[in-house]
N, C-alpha and C positions, 0 to 999 in steps of 0.2 A: 607553258612546258609543264609536263605532269610529273608527278612524284615529288620527292623532296624529304619524305619522312627520314631518310638516311643522309640528307643534305648531300646527296649525289656522291657520297663517299665510295659507294660500290664501284664507280667508274675508275677509282685509283687502282683497282685490281688489274686493269688493262695496263696501267704504268708499270706494274710488276711482270705481267704476263708477256709484253712484247719483247722487252730486252732479254727475258729468259728464253723465249722462242728464237731470238737472233743467236744466243750462245749455243743452242741446241743445234741449229743449222751450221754454224761455224765448226763446231766440234765434230759434227757428223761428217761433213764435207772436206774440212781442213784445206780451205783455199790457200793458194801460194802467198798471198798478201798477209795472211794471218800468222806465217812461219815465226815472226819474231815474238808471238805471244805465247804464253803457257797454255797450249791447247792439247792436253794429253789425258782427257777424261776417259775412264773406261766406258765400255758399252753399257754396263749396268748403271752406271751413274747418269749417262745420258738418257737412258730409259726412265730413270727416276726423275730427272728435270722434265722429261716430256709429259709424265703422268701428272706432275705438279702444274705444269702449264695448262694442261687440259682441265684440271680441277680448278684452277683460277678462273678460266674464261667460263665454265659452266657455272661456278659459284656467282660470278658476276652477273650472268643472265638471270639466275634465280633470285638473287637479292634485288635486282632491278624490278622484276616482276612483283616481288613482295612488297617492295617500296610503293608500287601503284595501288596495291590492294590496301595497304596501311594509310596511304595518303587520300583514300576514297575515290581514286581515279577509275578504278576497276573493282569489281566484286570477286568474291572468292570462286564464283562460277567461271569468271573469265581467265583465272590464274593459270589452270592447266592447259586450256586451249591456247592462250596466247605464249605460255612458256614453251609448248611444243614447237611453235612457229619459230620462236627465238632460237631454240636449241638447233633447230634444223638449219639455221644460218650460221652457227658457230663452226669456225675453222678448227678442226682438231689437229694435232700434229701430224702432218703428211710430208714424209721425206721427199715426194715428188715436187714439194712446193719450197724446198729448202733454197733455191736459187734466188728467190724473190726476197727471202729473210736474210741471206748473206748479203745482198745488195744493201738492205736497210741497216744491217750490222756495220757495214763498211762505212756508211754515211754517218751513222749515229754513235758507234761505240769505239772505233779504232782510229 
């Protein structure tokens, strides 16, 4: 397995991003099963959470690629090319995908 300079701690950002994305979806869609929970965040706050979610997953991708360079698995010349590929696979906050995140939220958080 490649990398390791950061001891794979960059992957912990996913542990922060995924529950946040679940909260975003639940707060945006307000499913019936969540009525017992305090889900009354403003649209501005939901947008702020969305921005932070996207920053987290982009930062994770960048740190992972930097990790590979610092661990001598890739060179600097590989960084931009491979980062572009990784970022093209990143799922940004897309309200049309909220249903999937709501199901995950129900299974994991509530």
